[in-house]
N, C-alpha and C positions, 0 to 999 in steps of 0.2 A: 360865741356871738350872742347867745342868749344872755350871758352874763352882762355883756355890754348894753344890750337893749333893756333888759330887766332892771338893771341898776338905776335907770332913770324912772321906771314905772312903779316898781314895787320895793317895799322894804319889808323884809320878813323878820319878825321878832321871835325869839325863842332860843333856847340853849343850843348852840352849835349849828343853827339853821343856816347862818351865813356861810359857814365852811362847807356844809353839804351841798349847797346850791352851786358851788363852784365846780363840782365834779360833773363830768359829761353824763353819766347815767342819771343823776338827779335832775339834771337839766332836761333830759329827754322825758323823764317821768312827769315833770312839771308841765312840759309842753303838751304831752299826750293827755294829761288831765284837763288842761285848758281847752283842748280841741273838742272835747265832749264825748258822749257815750258811743256815738256812731264810729268815731275814730278809735275809741278803746276796743270796740268789736273788731275793727280791722287789724289793730295791733295784736290782739289775742289770736286772731286767725293767722297773722304773719308768724307769730311765735310758734304756733302749732305746726305750721308748714316748715318752718326752719328746723324745729326739733325732728320732724319726719325726715327732712333732707339729711340731717346729721345721721339719723338712724340708718337710712338707705345707703348713705355713703360708707358708713361703718360696715354694713352688711356686704356691700360691693367689695370693699377692701378685704374683708374676711374671705369672700368667695374667690377673689383673685389669688390670695395667699394659698388657699386650699388647692386651687387649680395648679399653681406653681409647684406645690409640694407633691401633688399627684403626678405631675410631669416628671419631677426628679425621681420619684419612686418608680415610675414606669421605665425611665431610662436605666436605673439601677437593675431593675428586673430584666430588661433587654440585655444588658451587659452580662448579668449572671447566666441567663439562658444561652448566650453566645459562648460563654466560658464552658458551660456544661456540654454544649454541642461540640466544642473544640475537643474536649476530653473524650467524647463519644462513649458514654457508659453503656455497658451491655446489661441485659436482664440478669438478675441475681449476682451481678459482679461484686456487690458489697459482701455477700455471703462467701463468695470464692476468695476475696481478699482477706476476710476474717479467718477463713480456714488456713490460708497460706501463712498469715501472720502467726497463727497458733503453731503451725509446723516449724516455722523459723525460730520461734521462741523456745521450742523444745528440741532443737536439732541434736544436741548432745544425747538426750535421752533416746531419741529415735535411732541415732547412730549405734548406741550401745545395744539396744534391743534387736536391731537388724543383724548386727555382728553376732550376737549370741544365738539368734535363730539360725544363721548360716553355719556356725560352728556345730550346733546341735544336729543339723541335717547332714553336714559333710565331714565333720571332724577335721576341718582344715587347720593349717598352721596357726590360725588365729586363736586356737584353744588356749585357755589360761591354765591348763593342767588340772582341771577339776576331776579328771578321771572318768568323765561321762563319755560313753561310746556314742558315735554318730548314728543317727536313726538309719541313714542309708546303708551304713556298714552292717548294722544289726539286721536290717531288712534283707540285705544281700545274703547274709548267713542263713536267714529263714528260708529264702527262695531256694538256695542250694540244698538245704536239709529236706524240705518238702519235695523239691524237684527230683532228688535222688530216689525217693520212695514212691513217687506219684504213679509210676507205671503199675504198681500193685493194686491201686484203688482209684476208681474214677472220681470219687469225692476229693481225694488228695490232689488229683490233676486239676480240678476246678479251683481248689484253694491255691495251688501253685500259680495258676493263671491270674487270680486276683492279686496275689503277692507281687507278681511281675508287673502287673498294671499299676499297682500302688508304688512300686519301685520307680517306674518311669515317670509317674506323676510327681513324686517327690524329687526326682532328678531335675525335671523341668522347673519345679518350684525353686530348688536350690540355685538353678541357673538364673532365674528371674531376680532372686534376692541378690545374687552376686552382681548382676548388672546394676541393680539399684544401688548397691554399695559402691560400685565403681563411679557411678554418676554422683553419688553423695560425696565421695572423696574429691572429685574434680570440681564440683560446684555445689556447695551446700544450699544455695538459694534455689537449686533445681528441685528440691523436695516437692 
């Protein structure tokens, strides 16, 4: 519109001035300059307010985005917490699970060691023919030897009593190891 009105009023001379005056921004500049310093002050004030509006709008968008991200994160945390509660972990469960995994990873080594201990204690048919006598058999022989002469000396009677007590303890221990082996044979994960 300015172009139509101004074409009758003003002719601007200069290199490419006619082309620039056809653009909307140059027309506004020309009109603002024509309006005077008071209008220029209002235009400057408007530009500052517009820039502030853009800045505030940008900050608002940023805050909304952050709020949405926090809401998503909170939901993920709620879901994670619900999953943890569903599993119902117990105190020190991680240590127990680690210990169990170590046992399972070494089940063959444990089986061999338990079997050897059982053979050494009882001399059972599991023996691999290494010629070693069972501790319980050796202890039984020692109990009989000391027991047959203990009536002659009270010190020997006390030693015979200790040997019998040790014999019973080792017998109980051999029974527990045997039970452990039976459980190991039926369910290796039972370790």
